[in-house]
C-alpha positions as CSV (number, residue, x, y, z in Angstrom):
1,M,1.1,20.6,-1.0
2,A,2.7,18.1,-3.4
3,G,-0.4,17.3,-5.4
4,Q,-2.1,14.0,-6.1
5,W,-1.8,11.2,-8.7
6,N,-3.7,11.1,-11.9
7,S,-6.4,8.5,-11.5
8,T,-5.6,6.9,-14.9
9,D,-1.9,6.3,-14.2
10,P,-0.7,2.7,-13.8
11,G,-0.9,1.3,-10.3
12,I,-3.3,3.9,-8.9
13,I,-6.1,2.7,-6.6
14,R,-9.0,5.0,-5.6
15,F,-10.3,4.4,-2.1
16,P,-14.0,5.0,-1.4
17,S,-13.2,8.4,0.1
18,G,-11.7,9.4,-3.2
19,I,-8.1,9.2,-2.0
20,L,-5.6,8.0,-4.6
21,V,-2.6,5.8,-3.8
22,R,-0.1,4.2,-6.1
23,G,1.0,0.6,-5.6
24,R,4.1,-0.7,-7.4
25,G,6.9,-3.2,-7.4
26,L,10.4,-1.9,-6.6
27,R,11.9,-4.4,-8.9
28,H,10.3,-2.6,-11.8
29,P,11.5,0.8,-13.1
30,L,10.0,3.9,-11.6
31,P,6.9,4.9,-13.7
32,S,7.1,8.0,-15.8
33,G,5.4,11.1,-14.5
34,P,5.6,12.7,-11.1
35,A,7.6,11.0,-8.3
36,P,5.9,10.2,-5.0
37,S,6.1,12.7,-2.2
38,F,5.9,9.9,0.4
39,A,6.5,6.2,0.0
40,V,6.1,3.1,2.2
41,H,8.6,0.4,1.4
42,L,7.5,-3.1,2.6
43,L,10.7,-5.1,2.5
44,G,12.6,-7.5,4.7
45,K,15.8,-5.5,4.4
46,R,16.4,-1.7,4.5
47,P,15.6,-0.1,1.1
48,P,18.0,2.3,-0.6
49,S,17.3,6.0,0.1
50,T,15.0,8.0,-2.1
51,E,14.7,11.6,-3.1
52,W,11.3,11.7,-1.4
53,D,10.2,11.1,2.1
54,A,9.9,7.3,2.8
55,R,9.2,4.9,5.6
56,W,10.4,1.4,5.8
57,L,8.1,-1.3,7.3
58,R,10.0,-4.5,7.9
59,W,8.0,-7.1,6.0
60,P,9.7,-10.2,4.6
61,D,8.5,-11.5,1.2
62,F,5.4,-13.7,1.4
63,R,5.0,-13.1,5.1
64,L,3.4,-10.5,7.4
65,P,4.8,-7.3,8.9
66,K,7.2,-7.8,11.8
67,D,5.3,-5.3,14.0
68,R,1.6,-5.2,13.5
69,R,1.1,-2.1,15.5
70,E,3.7,-0.3,13.6
71,A,2.1,-1.5,10.3
72,R,-1.3,0.0,11.4
73,S,0.4,3.3,12.3
74,V,2.3,3.4,8.9
75,F,-0.9,2.6,7.0
76,E,-2.8,5.4,8.9
77,E,0.0,7.9,8.1
78,A,0.0,6.9,4.5
79,L,-3.8,7.2,4.1
80,S,-3.7,10.6,5.9
81,R,-0.9,11.9,3.8
82,A,-2.6,10.7,0.6
83,A,-5.3,13.3,1.0
84,D,-2.8,16.0,-0.1
85,E,0.3,14.1,-1.3
86,R,1.3,11.5,-3.9
87,V,1.7,8.4,-1.7
88,E,3.2,5.2,-3.0
89,I,3.0,1.7,-1.4
90,A,5.7,-0.6,-2.7
91,C,7.2,-4.0,-2.2
92,G,9.5,-6.1,-4.4
93,G,6.9,-7.3,-6.9
94,G,4.0,-5.0,-6.1
95,R,1.3,-7.6,-5.5
96,G,1.5,-9.6,-2.2
97,R,2.7,-7.2,0.5
98,T,1.6,-4.1,-1.5
99,G,-1.8,-5.6,-2.1
100,T,-2.1,-6.5,1.6
101,A,-1.1,-3.0,2.7
102,L,-3.6,-1.5,0.3
103,A,-6.4,-3.8,1.5
104,C,-5.6,-2.7,5.1
105,M,-5.7,0.9,4.0
106,A,-9.1,0.2,2.4
107,V,-10.3,-1.1,5.7
108,L,-9.2,2.1,7.3
109,D,-11.0,4.0,4.6
110,G,-14.3,2.2,5.3
111,V,-14.3,-1.0,3.3
112,P,-15.5,-3.9,5.4
113,A,-12.5,-6.2,6.3
114,D,-14.2,-9.2,4.8
115,R,-14.4,-7.4,1.4
116,A,-11.1,-5.5,1.3
117,V,-9.1,-8.2,-0.5
118,Q,-11.8,-8.3,-3.2
119,F,-11.9,-4.5,-3.4
120,V,-8.1,-4.3,-4.0
121,R,-8.1,-7.2,-6.5
122,R,-10.9,-5.4,-8.5
123,H,-9.3,-1.9,-8.3
124,Y,-5.6,-2.5,-8.1
125,H,-4.4,-6.0,-9.3
126,P,-6.3,-9.2,-9.7
127,R,-3.6,-11.2,-7.9
128,A,-3.0,-8.8,-5.1
129,V,-2.7,-10.3,-1.6
130,E,-1.0,-13.5,-2.4
131,T,-1.0,-15.8,0.6
132,P,-3.7,-17.2,2.9
133,W,-2.0,-15.6,5.9
134,Q,-2.0,-12.2,4.1
135,R,-5.8,-12.6,3.5
136,R,-6.3,-13.5,7.1
137,F,-4.3,-10.5,8.3
138,V,-6.6,-8.2,6.3
139,S,-9.7,-10.0,7.5
140,R,-8.6,-9.4,11.1
141,F,-7.2,-5.9,10.5
142,E,-10.2,-4.1,12.1
143,D,-9.4,-5.8,15.4
144,A,-5.7,-5.0,15.3
């Protein structure tokens, strides 16, 4: 077991089940403290390798994931692993794609899809989920 995040660390969101996940922007330095044990990189191009286990989900900036079924599978894996591990969700800036992924994970954790963007904006970042199509993706995520 790798342990979990400290709930007061920057970028940490607590889902209704109590699970903690860190969101961050890859263009920013790695925060001090423990490294993730698992990360999901939401990028249009393959990310550099990391010292920890990571998955790449093809997701161009300001757009949606290239494969919606794969996205759901990756979000399910991340949420499951976050019960026992330090899971990080990261894109370039840490707001749009990261916020969208966190909102989808909130839906998987029981937040109604029509309130998931608001939940993530309140508990992660006020400008998370940047585009209308990202908001629509979250609102329809239950049906995906």
